[in-house]
C-alpha positions as CSV (number, residue, x, y, z in Angstrom):
1,M,-2.7,-11.0,-34.2
2,K,-4.4,-14.1,-32.9
3,H,-5.0,-14.4,-29.1
4,F,-3.4,-17.5,-27.6
5,E,-5.7,-19.8,-25.7
6,H,-4.9,-23.1,-23.9
7,L,-6.4,-26.3,-25.2
8,N,-9.4,-27.4,-23.2
9,F,-10.5,-30.9,-22.3
10,E,-13.0,-31.3,-25.2
11,Q,-10.2,-30.4,-27.7
12,R,-7.9,-33.0,-26.0
13,K,-10.6,-35.6,-26.3
14,I,-10.8,-34.9,-30.1
15,I,-7.0,-35.3,-30.4
16,N,-7.1,-38.5,-28.5
17,N,-9.9,-39.9,-30.6
18,R,-8.4,-38.9,-34.0
19,I,-4.9,-40.4,-33.3
20,T,-6.3,-43.6,-31.7
21,S,-9.3,-44.4,-34.0
22,F,-8.4,-42.7,-37.3
23,G,-4.7,-42.0,-37.3
24,D,-5.2,-38.5,-38.6
25,T,-2.4,-36.1,-39.4
26,A,-1.6,-33.1,-37.3
27,S,-2.9,-30.8,-40.0
28,K,-6.3,-32.6,-40.2
29,I,-6.7,-32.5,-36.4
30,A,-5.7,-28.9,-36.3
31,Q,-8.5,-28.0,-38.8
32,L,-11.0,-29.8,-36.7
33,I,-10.0,-27.9,-33.5
34,G,-9.1,-24.6,-35.1
35,C,-5.4,-24.2,-34.2
36,D,-2.0,-24.6,-35.7
37,P,-0.6,-28.1,-36.6
38,T,2.4,-27.4,-34.4
39,T,0.1,-26.9,-31.4
40,I,-1.1,-30.5,-31.9
41,S,2.4,-31.9,-32.1
42,K,3.6,-30.0,-29.1
43,E,0.5,-31.0,-27.1
44,I,1.1,-34.7,-27.8
45,K,4.8,-34.7,-27.1
46,R,4.3,-32.6,-23.9
47,N,1.6,-34.7,-22.4
48,R,2.4,-38.2,-23.6
49,F,3.5,-40.8,-21.0
50,V,5.4,-44.1,-21.1
51,S,2.9,-46.9,-21.2
52,K,5.4,-49.7,-21.4
53,E,9.2,-49.8,-20.8
54,A,11.5,-51.5,-23.3
55,S,12.4,-55.1,-22.6
56,C,15.9,-55.9,-21.4
57,G,18.6,-56.7,-24.0
58,I,17.0,-54.6,-26.8
59,K,19.7,-52.9,-28.9
60,E,17.4,-50.1,-30.1
61,P,14.8,-49.5,-27.3
62,I,13.3,-46.4,-29.0
63,C,10.9,-47.1,-31.8
64,P,11.5,-44.8,-34.8
65,K,7.7,-44.2,-35.1
66,T,7.7,-42.4,-31.8
67,L,10.2,-39.9,-33.2
68,R,7.7,-38.5,-35.6
69,F,4.0,-37.6,-35.5
70,P,1.9,-38.8,-33.7
71,Y,4.8,-39.6,-31.3
72,V,2.7,-42.2,-29.5
73,C,1.6,-45.9,-30.0
74,N,-2.1,-45.4,-29.7
75,K,-3.0,-46.8,-33.1
76,C,0.0,-49.0,-33.7
77,R,-1.1,-52.6,-34.6
78,E,2.1,-54.1,-33.3
79,K,2.1,-52.6,-29.8
80,N,0.9,-55.8,-28.1
81,N,4.0,-57.7,-29.4
82,C,6.4,-54.8,-29.5
83,R,9.3,-55.0,-27.0
84,K,10.4,-51.4,-27.5
85,K,9.5,-48.4,-25.3
86,Q,5.9,-47.4,-25.9
87,Y,4.2,-44.0,-25.4
88,R,0.5,-43.2,-25.1
89,Y,-1.6,-40.1,-25.1
90,E,-4.9,-39.9,-23.1
91,A,-7.1,-36.8,-22.9
92,T,-7.8,-37.2,-19.1
93,K,-4.1,-37.5,-18.1
94,A,-3.2,-34.7,-20.5
95,Q,-5.7,-32.4,-18.9
96,Q,-4.5,-33.3,-15.4
97,S,-0.9,-32.6,-16.5
98,A,-1.9,-29.3,-18.1
99,D,-3.8,-28.2,-15.0
100,F,-0.9,-29.0,-12.8
101,K,1.6,-27.0,-15.0
102,L,-0.8,-24.1,-15.2
103,V,-1.8,-23.7,-11.6
104,V,0.7,-25.4,-9.2
105,P,3.9,-23.5,-10.2
106,R,2.1,-20.2,-9.7
107,R,1.5,-21.0,-6.0
108,G,5.2,-20.8,-5.3
109,I,7.6,-17.9,-5.3
110,N,9.3,-16.7,-8.5
111,L,12.5,-15.9,-6.7
112,T,15.8,-17.7,-6.1
113,E,16.7,-18.6,-2.6
114,E,19.2,-15.7,-2.4
115,E,16.6,-13.2,-3.7
116,F,13.9,-14.5,-1.3
117,N,16.2,-14.3,1.7
118,K,17.2,-10.7,0.8
119,L,13.5,-9.7,0.3
120,D,12.6,-11.3,3.6
121,R,15.3,-9.3,5.4
122,I,14.4,-6.0,3.7
123,I,10.7,-6.3,4.6
124,K,11.5,-7.4,8.2
125,D,13.9,-4.5,8.8
126,G,11.6,-2.0,7.2
127,V,8.6,-3.0,9.3
128,L,10.7,-2.9,12.4
129,N,11.6,0.7,11.5
130,K,7.8,1.4,11.2
131,E,7.9,1.9,7.5
132,S,4.9,1.0,5.3
133,I,5.2,-1.9,2.8
134,Y,4.6,0.6,0.0
135,H,7.6,2.7,1.1
136,I,9.8,-0.4,1.6
137,V,9.2,-1.7,-1.9
138,K,9.4,1.7,-3.7
139,S,12.5,2.8,-1.9
140,N,14.5,-0.4,-2.5
141,D,15.7,-0.9,-6.1
142,T,16.7,-4.5,-5.2
143,V,13.1,-5.5,-4.5
144,N,11.8,-7.0,-7.7
145,V,8.2,-7.8,-6.6
146,S,5.1,-5.6,-6.4
147,V,3.5,-4.2,-3.2
148,P,0.4,-6.6,-3.6
149,T,2.8,-9.5,-4.0
150,V,4.6,-8.7,-0.7
151,Y,1.2,-8.5,1.1
152,R,0.3,-11.8,-0.5
153,Y,3.5,-13.4,0.8
154,I,2.8,-12.0,4.3
155,N,-0.8,-13.2,4.3
156,S,0.3,-16.6,3.1
157,K,2.9,-16.7,5.9
158,I,5.8,-17.1,3.4
159,L,7.8,-14.3,4.8
160,T,9.2,-14.0,8.4
161,T,7.1,-10.8,8.8
162,T,3.5,-11.7,9.8
163,K,0.2,-9.9,9.5
164,E,0.3,-9.1,13.2
165,D,3.6,-7.2,12.7
166,L,1.8,-4.7,10.5
167,P,0.4,-1.8,12.5
168,Y,-3.1,-1.7,11.0
169,A,-3.6,-5.2,9.6
170,T,-5.2,-6.7,12.6
171,T,-8.8,-6.0,13.6
172,Y,-9.4,-4.2,16.8
173,K,-11.7,-5.6,19.5
174,K,-15.1,-4.0,19.8
175,R,-15.2,-1.3,22.5
176,K,-16.9,-2.3,25.7
177,K,-18.4,1.1,26.2
178,E,-19.7,3.6,23.7
179,N,-17.7,6.8,23.2
180,K,-18.9,9.4,25.7
181,K,-20.2,12.6,24.0
182,Y,-18.8,15.7,25.6
183,E,-18.6,19.4,25.1
184,Y,-15.9,21.6,26.7
185,H,-17.4,24.0,29.2
186,E,-15.1,26.7,27.9
187,N,-16.7,26.5,24.5
188,K,-20.2,27.5,25.5
189,N,-19.7,31.2,25.1
190,I,-17.5,31.2,22.0
191,D,-19.0,32.8,18.9
192,R,-18.2,30.6,15.8
193,S,-20.4,32.4,13.4
194,N,-19.0,32.2,9.8
195,R,-16.5,29.6,11.0
196,T,-18.6,26.4,11.1
197,Y,-18.0,23.3,9.0
198,L,-20.5,24.4,6.5
199,D,-18.6,27.7,6.2
200,Y,-15.4,25.6,5.7
201,L,-17.1,23.7,2.8
202,A,-18.1,27.0,1.2
203,F,-14.5,28.3,1.6
204,A,-13.1,25.1,0.0
205,Q,-15.5,25.4,-2.9
206,A,-14.5,29.1,-3.5
207,H,-10.8,28.3,-3.2
208,P,-10.4,24.9,-4.9
209,N,-6.6,25.3,-5.2
210,A,-6.0,26.1,-1.5
211,F,-4.2,23.4,0.6
212,I,-6.2,23.7,3.8
213,V,-4.4,22.7,6.9
214,Q,-6.0,20.4,9.5
215,M,-5.1,20.8,13.2
216,D,-5.5,18.6,16.3
217,F,-3.8,17.6,19.5
218,L,-2.4,14.1,19.9
219,G,-4.1,12.7,23.0
220,S,-1.8,12.4,26.0
221,I,-2.1,10.8,29.4
222,K,-3.7,12.9,32.2
223,T,-0.5,13.2,34.2
224,D,1.5,14.7,31.3
225,S,2.1,18.5,31.3
226,K,3.2,18.4,27.6
227,C,1.0,17.8,24.5
228,I,1.8,17.4,20.8
229,L,0.1,19.7,18.3
230,T,-0.4,18.2,14.9
231,L,-0.6,20.4,11.8
232,L,-1.2,18.5,8.5
233,I,-1.5,19.5,4.9
234,P,-3.7,16.6,3.7
235,D,-3.1,17.1,-0.1
236,L,0.7,16.8,0.5
237,H,0.6,14.4,3.4
238,Y,3.0,16.8,5.1
239,V,2.9,16.9,8.9
240,F,4.3,19.5,11.2
241,L,4.6,18.7,15.0
242,V,5.0,21.0,17.9
243,I,5.5,20.0,21.6
244,I,3.8,22.4,24.0
245,E,4.2,22.6,27.7
246,K,0.9,23.1,29.5
247,P,-1.0,24.1,26.3
248,D,-3.6,26.8,26.3
249,S,-5.1,29.2,23.8
250,Q,-2.3,31.7,24.2
251,K,0.5,29.2,23.6
252,V,-1.3,27.9,20.4
253,V,-1.3,31.5,19.2
254,E,2.4,31.8,20.0
255,V,3.1,28.7,17.9
256,F,1.6,30.3,14.8
257,N,3.5,33.6,15.6
258,S,6.7,31.6,15.8
259,I,6.0,29.9,12.4
260,Q,5.2,33.3,10.9
261,E,8.5,34.6,12.2
262,A,10.4,31.7,10.7
263,V,8.9,31.8,7.2
264,G,7.6,35.4,6.9
265,L,4.0,36.7,6.6
266,D,3.7,36.1,2.8
267,K,4.8,32.5,3.1
268,F,2.7,32.0,6.2
269,K,-0.4,33.0,4.2
270,L,0.5,30.5,1.5
271,L,1.1,27.7,4.1
272,F,-2.1,28.5,6.0
273,P,-4.8,29.8,3.7
274,A,-7.3,28.2,6.2
275,I,-7.2,25.8,9.2
276,L,-9.8,23.2,10.1
277,T,-9.8,22.0,13.7
278,D,-12.1,20.7,16.5
279,R,-13.6,22.7,19.4
280,D,-10.7,22.2,21.8
281,P,-10.5,25.2,24.2
282,C,-6.9,25.7,23.2
283,F,-8.1,26.8,19.8
284,S,-10.6,29.3,21.1
285,D,-8.5,32.4,20.5
286,I,-9.8,32.9,17.0
287,D,-8.6,36.4,16.5
288,G,-5.1,35.5,17.8
289,I,-4.7,32.7,15.3
290,E,-6.3,34.5,12.3
291,T,-4.6,37.9,12.7
292,D,-1.0,39.0,12.4
293,Q,0.0,40.6,15.8
294,C,2.3,43.2,14.4
295,Y,0.2,44.8,11.6
296,A,-3.3,43.5,12.6
297,E,-3.5,42.0,9.2
298,P,-5.5,38.8,8.4
299,R,-3.2,35.9,7.9
300,T,-5.5,32.8,7.8
301,R,-9.0,31.6,8.3
302,L,-10.1,29.3,11.2
303,F,-12.9,26.8,10.8
304,F,-14.4,24.4,13.4
305,C,-15.8,20.9,12.9
306,D,-19.2,20.2,14.3
307,A,-19.4,18.8,17.8
308,Y,-18.8,15.0,18.0
309,K,-17.8,14.9,14.3
310,S,-14.1,14.2,14.3
311,N,-14.5,12.4,10.9
312,Q,-14.9,15.9,9.4
313,K,-11.1,16.2,9.8
314,A,-10.3,12.6,9.0
315,S,-6.9,13.2,7.6
316,V,-5.3,14.6,10.8
317,E,-7.1,11.9,12.8
318,N,-5.5,9.3,10.6
319,M,-2.1,11.0,11.0
320,N,-2.5,10.9,14.8
321,R,-3.2,7.2,14.5
322,Q,0.0,6.8,12.6
323,L,1.9,8.9,15.2
324,R,0.9,6.2,17.8
325,K,3.7,4.1,16.4
326,Y,6.1,6.7,17.8
327,F,4.1,7.9,20.7
328,P,2.1,4.9,22.0
329,K,-1.0,5.4,24.1
330,K,-0.5,5.4,27.9
331,T,3.0,6.5,27.4
332,S,4.3,9.9,28.7
333,V,5.6,12.5,26.2
334,D,6.9,14.8,29.0
335,K,10.5,13.9,28.2
336,C,10.1,14.7,24.5
337,T,11.6,17.9,23.0
338,Q,11.0,19.8,19.8
339,E,14.1,18.1,18.5
340,D,12.3,14.8,19.0
341,M,9.4,16.2,17.1
342,K,11.7,17.2,14.3
343,N,13.2,13.7,14.0
344,V,9.8,12.1,13.8
345,M,8.6,14.7,11.3
346,N,11.6,14.1,9.0
347,Y,11.1,10.4,9.2
348,I,7.4,10.4,8.4
349,N,7.7,13.1,5.7
350,N,10.3,11.1,3.9
351,L,8.2,8.0,3.5
352,R,6.9,7.3,0.0
353,V,3.1,7.7,-0.4
354,P,1.0,5.9,-3.0
355,S,-1.3,8.9,-3.6
356,L,1.7,11.1,-4.4
357,S,2.8,8.7,-7.2
358,G,5.5,7.3,-5.0
359,F,7.0,10.6,-4.0
360,T,7.5,11.6,-0.4
361,P,5.6,14.5,1.4
362,T,8.9,16.4,1.6
363,E,9.3,16.2,-2.2
364,A,5.7,17.3,-2.7
365,F,6.2,20.2,-0.2
366,I,9.3,21.4,-2.1
367,R,7.5,21.2,-5.4
368,V,4.6,23.4,-4.1
369,Y,6.3,25.8,-1.7
370,G,10.0,25.6,-2.5
371,E,13.0,24.4,-0.6
372,E,13.6,27.7,1.2
373,V,10.3,27.5,3.0
374,L,11.0,23.9,4.0
375,N,14.4,24.9,5.4
376,C,12.7,27.7,7.4
377,L,10.3,25.2,8.9
378,Q,13.0,22.7,9.7
379,N,14.9,25.4,11.6
380,F,11.8,26.3,13.5
381,S,12.3,26.4,17.3
382,F,9.6,26.6,19.9
383,N,10.1,26.4,23.6
384,L,7.2,27.0,25.9
């Protein structure tokens, strides 16, 4: 099968020359250019232009010669005295016309006015609901354009939604001061032997099929007594949130005890084969987190990032960044309840994710752990 290619300017100059100077047939010109004779005919008819209008009073203003090849009056000897409508083909104008037809229409939108207005409304409503463009497009069957196309419409200011409406599209200003390095005083005497980030890498290598959980607190204002604990399964993008009143190491242990009570010890071990977190003092009770309280049986492994290396748990850091859409900085969370955490979790976990082939984290969780475990987690209650 031959690959179709558009005629170029050089080929159009050959066409112009052969019909003007030699009066060649379409077949002969096609042989010179290396294309089909119908291509020559279509090219001339498509890009010819009226060089002279017919005189008034002419009974037959259309010359029969322009109804057959070459369809133009370039070589006609009678054109100077002819009173009928005349056509002409010129390579330069033909190229300009071809460029216009090839490029300009593609700058617009291949949608009807009704389809465009509907797309504009869907994108606007979705962004207002803090949904990603990917989720909006993939979850609406009536959207007939791709995700990159929607971003192109937004960047070109075609849609009502602007780039500034997207949560992470704008560039943040450079910080005035460098981040202060700090170390919790409570951490100085904690033995993290065999639980360092290097140990975590060794564990991950030895257990390639384990879905290791990342853990962190979402930063809160100093006057707040409550804090949000974020537990994330990066491979599934599934997030679990717990609101804790005056968090400390004991209450973090009780969170894991409550989760174990909800799902059972065996399912707990599947959910938490290992946990990667930072050096927050609230995570200092290593034995309490790792060990089942009833039977003194190991239930998970706890690993710590290196000091000042939050990028070692980048997934949960990114999730906390997404959570800022629901819990903005400098805003109190003291009035939030575990029911509020559940609502936010359900919303985030039901957004479609590109790296899950368009499935939601909830669907991925069910595929891996089963719907029963999901129901147990959703019925989880924690009040401290």
